[in-house]
C-alpha positions, 0 to 999 in steps of 0.5 A, a space after each residue: 202302907 202296905 209292902 206289895 212286893 219283897 224281890 231278894 237278890 242274893 250276893 255272893 262275896 266275903 262281906 257280912 252281906 248276902 244279898 240285896 232287896 227290892 220292895 214295891 210299897 202299895 203297888 206305886 213306889 219301889 226301893 232299891 237297895 236294901 241290904 240283907 247283913 248278917 251281924 253279930 245278932 243275926 240278919 239284919 235289913 240294912 237301908 240304901 244309903 250312900 257315902 259323902 266323903 268319911 260318913 254316910 247318910 240313910 237314902 230311903 229310912 222309915 220314921 217309925 220304928 213299928 215300919 222298921 220292924 215290919 221292913 226288917 221282918 218282911 225282907 229276911 222271911 223272903 229272904 229266909 224263902 228264897 234260901 230254902 227254894 234254893 236247897 
């Protein structure tokens, strides 16, 4: 499975969320709602989730650590690239 496109949508606000992202996989499937979050150890990609009662559950998530790392790398790279273009 290949990530064929990443779109970044900057978020202006006082939260740790810096942007939202959408991924296109193999030019066939789009995943929306990935958040770029500023955490204690830097930026990371948070997968889409939904709140049910007092808990959250993931709507989309990579099964392997390798795929999670690939997604995070591509999303953060696209975010930083767009951020530099805006300056």
